[in-house]
MDAnalysis code that builds the backbone (N, CA, C; Angstrom):
import MDAnalysis as mda
import numpy as np

u = mda.Universe.empty(576, n_residues=192, atom_resindex=np.repeat(np.arange(192), 3), trajectory=True)
u.add_TopologyAttr("name", ["N", "CA", "C"] * 192)
u.add_TopologyAttr("resid", np.arange(1, 193))
u.add_TopologyAttr("resname", ["MET", "THR", "GLU", "GLU", "ALA", "MET", "LEU", "GLN", "GLY", "CYS", "MET", "ARG", "ASN", "ASP", "PRO", "SER", "ALA", "GLN", "GLN", "GLU", "LEU", "TYR", "ALA", "ARG", "TYR", "SER", "PRO", "LYS", "MET", "LEU", "THR", "VAL", "CYS", "TYR", "ARG", "TYR", "ALA", "ARG", "ASN", "ARG", "GLU", "ASP", "ALA", "GLU", "ASP", "MET", "LEU", "GLN", "GLU", "GLY", "PHE", "ILE", "LYS", "VAL", "PHE", "THR", "GLN", "ILE", "ARG", "GLN", "PHE", "GLN", "ASN", "ARG", "GLY", "ALA", "LEU", "GLU", "GLY", "TRP", "ILE", "ARG", "LYS", "ILE", "MET", "VAL", "HIS", "THR", "CYS", "ILE", "ASN", "SER", "LEU", "LYS", "LYS", "ASN", "LYS", "LYS", "PHE", "ALA", "GLU", "SER", "VAL", "ASP", "ILE", "ILE", "TYR", "ALA", "ASN", "SER", "LEU", "GLN", "VAL", "ARG", "GLU", "ASP", "ALA", "ILE", "PRO", "SER", "ILE", "LEU", "GLN", "ALA", "LYS", "GLN", "VAL", "VAL", "GLU", "CYS", "ILE", "ARG", "LEU", "LEU", "PRO", "MET", "GLY", "TYR", "LYS", "THR", "VAL", "LEU", "ASN", "LEU", "TYR", "ALA", "ILE", "GLU", "GLY", "TYR", "SER", "HIS", "LYS", "GLU", "ILE", "GLY", "GLU", "MET", "LEU", "ASP", "ILE", "GLU", "GLU", "SER", "THR", "SER", "ARG", "SER", "GLN", "TYR", "THR", "ARG", "ALA", "LYS", "ALA", "MET", "LEU", "GLU", "ASP", "ILE", "LEU", "ILE", "ARG", "LYS", "ARG", "ILE", "ILE", "PRO", "VAL", "PRO", "LYS", "VAL", "LYS", "THR", "TRP", "LEU", "SER", "ALA", "ILE", "LYS", "VAL", "ASN"])
u.atoms.positions = np.array([
    [65.760, 19.416, -39.235],
    [64.616, 18.536, -39.102],
    [64.489, 17.731, -40.406],
    [64.345, 16.425, -40.286],
    [64.170, 15.593, -41.469],
    [62.781, 15.829, -42.066],
    [62.632, 15.476, -43.321],
    [61.331, 15.655, -43.967],
    [60.256, 14.830, -43.262],
    [60.608, 13.618, -42.848],
    [59.637, 12.756, -42.166],
    [59.214, 13.357, -40.828],
    [60.177, 13.862, -40.058],
    [59.850, 14.486, -38.770],
    [58.992, 15.736, -38.994],
    [59.336, 16.500, -40.011],
    [58.570, 17.705, -40.337],
    [57.142, 17.332, -40.733],
    [57.007, 16.301, -41.545],
    [55.698, 15.842, -41.986],
    [54.857, 15.356, -40.810],
    [55.457, 14.553, -39.950],
    [54.736, 14.059, -38.770],
    [54.324, 15.213, -37.857],
    [55.216, 16.180, -37.688],
    [54.889, 17.353, -36.880],
    [53.735, 18.142, -37.461],
    [53.722, 18.297, -38.772],
    [52.626, 19.017, -39.422],
    [51.302, 18.271, -39.240],
    [51.350, 16.963, -39.265],
    [50.127, 16.179, -39.053],
    [49.592, 16.354, -37.629],
    [50.491, 16.689, -36.697],
    [50.077, 16.956, -35.307],
    [49.796, 18.446, -35.087],
    [49.816, 19.220, -36.158],
    [49.623, 20.672, -36.091],
    [50.677, 21.369, -35.235],
    [51.894, 20.849, -35.255],
    [53.008, 21.441, -34.518],
    [53.469, 22.694, -35.265],
    [53.365, 23.870, -34.627],
    [53.740, 25.119, -35.308],
    [55.189, 25.156, -35.793],
    [56.108, 24.574, -35.052],
    [57.503, 24.614, -35.502],
    [57.696, 23.770, -36.762],
    [57.006, 22.655, -36.863],
    [57.081, 21.823, -38.073],
    [56.420, 22.541, -39.250],
    [55.303, 23.196, -38.996],
    [54.628, 23.945, -40.052],
    [55.512, 25.095, -40.539],
    [56.147, 25.760, -39.603],
    [57.045, 26.856, -39.963],
    [58.219, 26.340, -40.796],
    [58.747, 25.181, -40.426],
    [59.854, 24.577, -41.177],
    [59.418, 24.218, -42.597],
    [58.238, 23.615, -42.732],
    [57.727, 23.245, -44.049],
    [57.543, 24.501, -44.903],
    [56.972, 25.526, -44.313],
    [56.759, 26.773, -45.038],
    [58.095, 27.387, -45.477],
    [59.031, 27.434, -44.570],
    [60.344, 28.012, -44.879],
    [61.052, 27.221, -45.974],
    [60.893, 25.924, -45.957],
    [61.579, 25.062, -46.918],
    [60.982, 25.160, -48.317],
    [59.652, 25.249, -48.408],
    [58.999, 25.157, -49.712],
    [58.398, 26.460, -50.236],
    [58.232, 27.462, -49.403],
    [57.553, 28.677, -49.877],
    [58.303, 29.415, -50.992],
    [59.639, 29.491, -50.982],
    [60.287, 30.195, -52.110],
    [59.992, 29.557, -53.471],
    [60.068, 28.231, -53.547],
    [59.779, 27.546, -54.818],
    [58.311, 27.704, -55.194],
    [57.426, 27.611, -54.201],
    [56.000, 27.686, -54.483],
    [55.571, 29.105, -54.847],
    [56.273, 30.108, -54.323],
    [55.978, 31.485, -54.719],
    [56.293, 31.659, -56.205],
    [57.352, 31.032, -56.664],
    [57.693, 31.068, -58.082],
    [56.586, 30.443, -58.916],
    [56.043, 29.321, -58.448],
    [54.925, 28.671, -59.148],
    [53.741, 29.630, -59.207],
    [53.379, 30.199, -58.075],
    [52.229, 31.105, -58.012],
    [52.444, 32.338, -58.885],
    [53.653, 32.842, -58.907],
    [53.959, 34.043, -59.675],
    [53.728, 33.835, -61.171],
    [53.925, 32.617, -61.634],
    [53.703, 32.336, -63.060],
    [52.240, 32.492, -63.446],
    [51.339, 32.302, -62.491],
    [49.908, 32.394, -62.782],
    [49.315, 33.747, -62.407],
    [49.974, 34.479, -61.544],
    [49.429, 35.721, -61.004],
    [49.756, 36.912, -61.889],
    [49.006, 37.983, -61.683],
    [49.261, 39.233, -62.398],
    [50.438, 39.980, -61.800],
    [50.606, 39.852, -60.491],
    [51.657, 40.600, -59.808],
    [52.083, 39.840, -58.552],
    [53.088, 40.361, -57.887],
    [53.629, 39.684, -56.704],
    [52.593, 39.588, -55.584],
    [51.806, 40.628, -55.415],
    [50.789, 40.612, -54.361],
    [49.788, 39.477, -54.576],
    [49.312, 39.316, -55.806],
    [48.393, 38.212, -56.115],
    [49.079, 36.868, -55.895],
    [50.348, 36.772, -56.283],
    [51.096, 35.524, -56.092],
    [51.222, 35.199, -54.612],
    [51.499, 36.197, -53.792],
    [51.612, 35.970, -52.349],
    [50.280, 35.547, -51.748],
    [49.179, 36.123, -52.234],
    [47.850, 35.704, -51.771],
    [47.590, 34.245, -52.134],
    [47.937, 33.876, -53.368],
    [47.766, 32.486, -53.809],
    [48.628, 31.552, -52.964],
    [49.842, 31.982, -52.671],
    [50.757, 31.183, -51.855],
    [50.165, 30.937, -50.471],
    [49.680, 31.989, -49.842],
    [49.113, 31.845, -48.495],
    [47.902, 30.912, -48.507],
    [47.026, 31.121, -49.487],
    [45.850, 30.264, -49.608],
    [46.264, 28.812, -49.854],
    [47.284, 28.632, -50.673],
    [47.780, 27.284, -50.954],
    [48.344, 26.610, -49.718],
    [49.117, 27.335, -48.930],
    [49.679, 26.726, -47.726],
    [48.618, 26.432, -46.673],
    [47.571, 27.212, -46.632],
    [46.454, 26.878, -45.741],
    [45.892, 25.517, -46.142],
    [45.734, 25.304, -47.442],
    [45.248, 24.014, -47.933],
    [46.243, 22.897, -47.622],
    [47.533, 23.189, -47.799],
    [48.554, 22.178, -47.496],
    [48.425, 21.738, -46.043],
    [48.334, 22.697, -45.135],
    [48.287, 22.351, -43.711],
    [46.978, 21.667, -43.315],
    [45.876, 22.033, -43.962],
    [44.607, 21.385, -43.617],
    [44.460, 20.012, -44.275],
    [45.203, 19.779, -45.371],
    [45.087, 18.511, -46.087],
    [46.313, 17.609, -45.921],
    [47.220, 17.966, -45.043],
    [48.500, 17.253, -44.926],
    [48.316, 15.767, -44.639],
    [47.249, 15.415, -43.971],
    [47.012, 13.993, -43.659],
    [46.680, 13.174, -44.909],
    [46.333, 13.866, -45.990],
    [46.025, 13.171, -47.242],
    [47.278, 12.803, -48.025],
    [48.412, 13.382, -47.648],
    [49.663, 13.030, -48.309],
    [49.997, 11.592, -47.941],
    [50.196, 10.757, -48.954],
    [50.357, 9.321, -48.709],
    [51.763, 8.807, -48.982],
    [52.746, 9.684, -49.063],
    [54.134, 9.283, -49.289],
    [54.326, 8.455, -50.556],
    [53.480, 8.662, -51.553],
    [53.621, 7.921, -52.809],
    [54.488, 8.660, -53.809],
    [54.837, 9.860, -53.465],
    [55.692, 10.681, -54.314],
    [56.384, 11.692, -53.433],
    [56.987, 12.643, -54.074],
    [57.701, 13.673, -53.323],
    [56.717, 14.645, -52.675],
    [57.023, 15.033, -51.457],
    [56.209, 16.019, -50.748],
    [56.163, 17.320, -51.545],
    [57.284, 17.719, -52.107],
    [57.323, 18.949, -52.894],
    [56.358, 18.880, -54.073],
    [56.285, 17.735, -54.736],
    [55.362, 17.568, -55.858],
    [53.913, 17.671, -55.425],
    [53.613, 17.105, -54.255],
    [52.257, 17.162, -53.714],
    [51.886, 18.610, -53.391],
    [52.810, 19.334, -52.772],
    [52.573, 20.741, -52.440],
    [52.397, 21.555, -53.719],
    [53.236, 21.292, -54.712],
    [53.174, 22.005, -55.991],
    [51.811, 21.821, -56.643],
    [51.299, 20.602, -56.604],
    [49.995, 20.322, -57.202],
    [48.903, 21.140, -56.502],
    [48.973, 21.226, -55.191],
    [48.005, 22.025, -54.443],
    [48.128, 23.491, -54.844],
    [49.354, 23.972, -54.992],
    [49.571, 25.375, -55.373],
    [48.991, 25.663, -56.757],
    [49.235, 24.778, -57.702],
    [48.716, 24.977, -59.054],
    [47.193, 25.018, -59.026],
    [46.578, 24.087, -58.326],
    [45.116, 24.057, -58.247],
    [44.584, 25.301, -57.527],
    [45.295, 25.755, -56.521],
    [44.902, 26.983, -55.818],
    [44.957, 28.173, -56.769],
    [46.006, 28.250, -57.562],
    [46.136, 29.340, -58.536],
    [45.003, 29.305, -59.553],
    [44.727, 28.131, -60.075],
    [43.658, 27.988, -61.066],
    [42.320, 28.370, -60.462],
    [42.047, 27.893, -59.253],
    [40.787, 28.238, -58.591],
    [40.681, 29.736, -58.347],
    [41.780, 30.362, -57.997],
    [41.787, 31.809, -57.786],
    [41.484, 32.544, -59.087],
    [42.099, 32.105, -60.169],
    [41.847, 32.736, -61.467],
    [40.389, 32.566, -61.884],
    [39.856, 31.367, -61.681],
    [38.469, 31.110, -62.052],
    [37.518, 31.919, -61.175],
    [37.806, 31.977, -59.884],
    [36.952, 32.703, -58.945],
    [36.915, 34.191, -59.284],
    [38.043, 34.718, -59.663],
    [38.127, 36.136, -59.992],
    [37.906, 36.408, -61.473],
    [37.530, 35.362, -62.201],
    [37.235, 35.455, -63.629],
    [38.393, 36.042, -64.433],
    [39.599, 35.856, -63.949],
    [40.759, 36.390, -64.661],
    [41.144, 35.512, -65.841],
    [40.729, 34.240, -65.818],
    [41.078, 33.356, -66.924],
    [40.310, 33.736, -68.183],
    [39.154, 34.341, -68.016],
    [38.308, 34.674, -69.158],
    [38.925, 35.748, -70.054],
    [39.910, 36.479, -69.523],
    [40.553, 37.509, -70.331],
    [41.289, 36.863, -71.497],
    [41.215, 37.490, -72.621],
    [41.886, 36.945, -73.790],
    [42.317, 38.094, -74.686],
    [43.032, 37.760, -75.721],
    [43.420, 38.787, -76.686],
    [42.397, 38.812, -77.794],
    [42.491, 39.815, -78.614],
    [41.620, 39.929, -79.762],
    [41.840, 38.716, -80.659],
    [40.786, 38.007, -80.960],
    [40.876, 36.775, -81.742],
    [41.467, 37.037, -83.123],
    [41.165, 38.184, -83.700],
    [41.705, 38.493, -85.025],
    [43.230, 38.518, -84.963],
    [43.785, 39.152, -83.924],
    [45.238, 39.204, -83.788],
    [45.794, 37.803, -83.522],
    [45.149, 37.069, -82.628],
    [45.636, 35.742, -82.271],
    [45.638, 34.811, -83.477],
    [44.611, 34.887, -84.296],
    [44.546, 34.013, -85.466],
    [45.564, 34.404, -86.529],
    [45.994, 35.661, -86.521],
    [46.937, 36.091, -87.547],
    [48.368, 35.671, -87.247],
    [48.635, 35.266, -86.023],
    [49.991, 34.856, -85.680],
    [50.314, 33.512, -86.308],
    [51.489, 33.404, -86.825],
    [51.945, 32.151, -87.419],
    [53.023, 31.558, -86.526],
    [52.913, 30.279, -86.220],
    [53.953, 29.638, -85.426],
    [55.103, 29.301, -86.352],
    [56.231, 29.901, -86.122],
    [57.428, 29.653, -86.921],
    [58.460, 29.043, -85.985],
    [58.445, 27.750, -85.864],
    [59.324, 27.057, -84.914],
    [60.790, 27.408, -85.123],
    [61.182, 27.715, -86.368],
    [62.583, 28.031, -86.617],
    [62.951, 29.438, -86.173],
    [61.970, 30.231, -85.746],
    [62.248, 31.615, -85.361],
    [62.165, 31.826, -83.851],
    [62.219, 30.756, -83.085],
    [62.102, 30.863, -81.642],
    [63.471, 30.703, -81.011],
    [63.827, 31.574, -80.066],
    [65.153, 31.490, -79.450],
    [65.418, 30.136, -78.803],
    [66.645, 29.690, -78.915],
    [67.005, 28.384, -78.379],
    [67.557, 28.462, -76.967],
    [68.198, 29.550, -76.605],
    [68.808, 29.666, -75.284],
    [68.390, 30.999, -74.674],
    [67.702, 30.950, -73.568],
    [67.292, 32.162, -72.874],
    [67.489, 31.961, -71.386],
    [67.785, 33.015, -70.705],
    [67.852, 32.907, -69.255],
    [66.434, 32.715, -68.745],
    [66.302, 31.936, -67.664],
    [64.983, 31.607, -67.129],
    [64.182, 32.861, -66.797],
    [64.822, 33.857, -66.250],
    [64.103, 35.074, -65.874],
    [63.511, 35.762, -67.094],
    [64.250, 35.805, -68.192],
    [63.746, 36.435, -69.414],
    [62.539, 35.677, -69.957],
    [62.599, 34.366, -69.924],
    [61.493, 33.550, -70.424],
    [60.254, 33.776, -69.573],
    [60.430, 33.722, -68.253],
    [59.300, 33.914, -67.344],
    [58.680, 35.290, -67.564],
    [59.496, 36.304, -67.690],
    [58.959, 37.651, -67.900],
    [58.226, 37.755, -69.240],
    [58.713, 37.089, -70.248],
    [58.012, 37.090, -71.537],
    [56.695, 36.325, -71.440],
    [56.699, 35.201, -70.750],
    [55.463, 34.433, -70.557],
    [54.455, 35.267, -69.789],
    [54.922, 36.031, -68.811],
    [54.027, 36.859, -67.998],
    [53.330, 37.940, -68.831],
    [53.859, 38.266, -69.994],
    [53.244, 39.265, -70.865],
    [52.049, 38.703, -71.640],
    [51.921, 37.393, -71.673],
    [50.812, 36.773, -72.398],
    [49.491, 37.050, -71.685],
    [48.393, 37.073, -72.446],
    [47.075, 37.185, -71.804],
    [46.879, 36.025, -70.823],
    [46.075, 36.251, -69.809],
    [45.911, 35.289, -68.722],
    [45.571, 33.884, -69.221],
    [44.640, 33.754, -70.153],
    [44.259, 32.431, -70.648],
    [45.412, 31.707, -71.314],
    [46.136, 32.415, -72.163],
    [47.272, 31.818, -72.850],
    [48.353, 31.413, -71.860],
    [48.652, 32.333, -70.951],
    [49.694, 32.092, -69.951],
    [49.343, 30.878, -69.091],
    [48.088, 30.774, -68.705],
    [47.652, 29.682, -67.839],
    [47.802, 28.338, -68.542],
    [47.318, 28.251, -69.772],
    [47.409, 26.992, -70.519],
    [48.871, 26.640, -70.790],
    [49.673, 27.617, -71.183],
    [51.093, 27.360, -71.439],
    [51.781, 26.830, -70.182],
    [51.532, 27.458, -69.045],
    [52.125, 26.998, -67.792],
    [51.669, 25.586, -67.431],
    [50.368, 25.339, -67.526],
    [49.846, 24.027, -67.147],
    [50.368, 22.926, -68.060],
    [50.414, 23.203, -69.355],
    [50.813, 22.169, -70.308],
    [52.327, 21.999, -70.380],
    [53.025, 23.092, -70.661],
    [54.457, 23.000, -70.937],
    [55.300, 22.882, -69.677],
    [54.890, 23.524, -68.604],
    [55.728, 23.539, -67.413],
    [55.273, 22.523, -66.383],
    [53.962, 22.469, -66.130],
    [53.450, 21.536, -65.116],
    [53.226, 20.130, -65.660],
    [53.076, 19.993, -66.973],
    [52.964, 18.674, -67.577],
    [51.567, 18.084, -67.638],
    [50.546, 18.902, -67.475],
    [49.181, 18.400, -67.590],
    [48.831, 18.194, -69.054],
    [47.940, 17.242, -69.329],
    [47.477, 17.021, -70.699],
    [46.400, 18.058, -71.023],
    [46.102, 18.204, -72.301],
    [45.055, 19.151, -72.691],
    [43.703, 18.718, -72.131],
    [43.495, 17.428, -72.024],
    [42.244, 16.936, -71.439],
    [42.156, 17.357, -69.974],
    [43.232, 17.179, -69.223],
    [43.248, 17.579, -67.815],
    [43.071, 19.087, -67.658],
    [43.714, 19.843, -68.540],
    [43.591, 21.306, -68.486],
    [42.146, 21.712, -68.751],
    [41.540, 21.074, -69.738],
    [40.136, 21.359, -70.036],
    [39.245, 21.129, -68.832],
    [39.479, 20.028, -68.132],
    [38.694, 19.725, -66.933],
    [38.965, 20.740, -65.819],
    [40.223, 21.106, -65.642],
    [40.576, 22.056, -64.588],
    [39.979, 23.434, -64.832],
    [39.987, 23.865, -66.088],
    [39.568, 25.221, -66.421],
    [38.132, 25.308, -66.933],
    [37.461, 24.168, -66.989],
    [36.096, 24.114, -67.513],
    [36.026, 24.626, -68.953],
    [36.974, 24.147, -69.762],
    [36.988, 24.484, -71.179],
    [37.110, 23.182, -71.969],
    [36.870, 23.253, -73.256],
    [37.026, 22.087, -74.113],
    [38.507, 21.753, -74.284],
    [38.799, 20.487, -74.502],
    [40.176, 20.069, -74.772],
    [40.725, 20.805, -75.993],
    [39.902, 20.963, -77.007],
    [40.338, 21.664, -78.223],
    [40.648, 23.134, -77.934],
    [39.931, 23.725, -76.999],
    [40.213, 25.109, -76.609],
    [41.575, 25.199, -75.956],
    [41.892, 24.221, -75.116],
    [43.207, 24.194, -74.479],
    [44.294, 24.094, -75.543],
    [44.097, 23.219, -76.516],
    [45.083, 23.062, -77.587],
    [45.272, 24.362, -78.368],
    [44.172, 25.005, -78.724],
    [44.298, 26.235, -79.517],
    [44.893, 27.368, -78.683],
    [44.551, 27.449, -77.403],
    [45.148, 28.463, -76.528],
    [46.660, 28.232, -76.424],
    [47.052, 26.974, -76.340],
    [48.474, 26.643, -76.253],
    [49.211, 27.043, -77.533],
    [48.631, 26.704, -78.668],
    [49.248, 27.054, -79.955],
    [49.365, 28.568, -80.097],
    [48.309, 29.267, -79.729],
    [48.329, 30.725, -79.813],
    [49.321, 31.312, -78.810],
    [49.412, 30.707, -77.635],
    [50.365, 31.186, -76.626],
    [51.790, 31.061, -77.146],
    [52.102, 29.920, -77.762],
    [53.445, 29.740, -78.329],
    [53.729, 30.763, -79.419],
    [52.742, 30.992, -80.271],
    [52.929, 31.955, -81.355],
    [53.127, 33.365, -80.807],
    [52.326, 33.722, -79.820],
    [52.443, 35.051, -79.241],
    [53.765, 35.191, -78.483],
    [54.173, 34.135, -77.797],
    [55.450, 34.170, -77.086],
    [56.599, 34.331, -78.077],
    [56.524, 33.626, -79.161],
    [57.542, 33.773, -80.208],
    [57.612, 35.217, -80.669],
    [56.457, 35.806, -80.926],
    [56.394, 37.190, -81.372],
    [57.020, 38.133, -80.339],
    [56.721, 37.916, -79.072],
    [57.276, 38.752, -77.998],
    [58.793, 38.608, -77.944],
    [59.269, 37.378, -78.014],
    [60.710, 37.134, -77.936],
    [61.453, 37.803, -79.091],
    [60.847, 37.767, -80.256],
    [61.473, 38.387, -81.424],
    [61.411, 39.913, -81.319],
    [60.236, 40.453, -80.940],
    [60.100, 41.903, -80.821],
    [61.045, 42.479, -79.771],
    [61.248, 41.755, -78.678],
    [62.128, 42.241, -77.613],
    [63.602, 42.042, -77.953],
    [63.850, 41.339, -79.042],
    [65.218, 41.096, -79.506],
    [66.098, 40.507, -78.408],
    [65.545, 39.531, -77.738],
    [66.290, 38.866, -76.667],
    [67.495, 38.145, -77.251],
    [67.300, 37.580, -78.419],
    [68.393, 36.950, -79.163],
    [68.241, 37.434, -80.603],
    [69.332, 37.776, -81.262],
    [69.217, 38.235, -82.656],
    [68.500, 37.198, -83.509],
    [67.598, 37.683, -84.351],
    [66.784, 36.796, -85.186],
    [67.619, 35.788, -85.977],
    [68.755, 36.166, -86.562],
    [69.516, 35.167, -87.325],
    [70.004, 33.995, -86.471],
    [70.114, 34.197, -85.163],
    [70.648, 33.139, -84.314],
    [69.580, 32.336, -83.592],
    [68.337, 32.668, -83.775],
    [67.286, 31.955, -83.059],
    [67.097, 30.558, -83.619],
    [66.857, 29.626, -82.720],
    [66.680, 28.216, -83.115],
    [65.252, 27.770, -82.818],
    [65.122, 26.731, -82.062],
    [63.799, 26.168, -81.786],
    [63.588, 25.986, -80.287],
    [63.675, 27.061, -79.548],
    [63.523, 26.960, -78.093],
    [62.163, 26.385, -77.709],
    [61.122, 26.899, -78.323],
    [59.786, 26.418, -77.962],
    [59.514, 25.005, -78.473],
    [60.293, 24.535, -79.426],
    [60.071, 23.168, -79.895],
    [60.425, 22.168, -78.802],
    [61.193, 22.610, -77.827],
    [61.497, 21.747, -76.674],
    [60.281, 21.585, -75.795],
    [59.334, 22.537, -75.901],
    [58.099, 22.417, -75.154],
    [57.257, 21.364, -75.861],
    [56.757, 20.420, -75.103],
    [56.075, 19.288, -75.719],
    [54.866, 19.711, -76.534],
    [54.611, 18.974, -77.559],
    [53.482, 19.236, -78.437],
    [52.729, 17.926, -78.640],
    [51.429, 17.944, -78.369],
    [50.580, 16.784, -78.697],
    [49.157, 17.184, -78.804],
])
């Protein structure tokens, strides 16, 4: 089934088209949800809730970009809303520890397998992990993140800086790459 036929079928609430869309995009979107969730069960709940929104809002898709990008945006917003609803974003680390971390860009691994990076990111406190995902992976600005999470733009910036520092610390402690060989992996993550 072509993407256009699938899209038209979904707009008519055709179950076979909806099933095709789900089958085509759910694996990638589960990965998106998993980055924000505490565990696979929470990620699957976010995924299901997100696809309900996709199917109920499909007529709003205006073919101005990729369908996958539109679905991804819905998934990210669903994840954020779930975190806010369950007050999971409010969790944070001890500020004394967070402030003591120093960002040492030269001490961050340069090459890591995606699975190792994701697992290390998942170890971050929910607030740090959320901001890091939204900014570095999804490409939202700190202003947009502040609006999405109902926090100040400066809070988003500081959470991001602390997330990078804590991630660096985790990567070094886990010895994913020997310290003498670490480069600037996180420097590839945009900074502004």
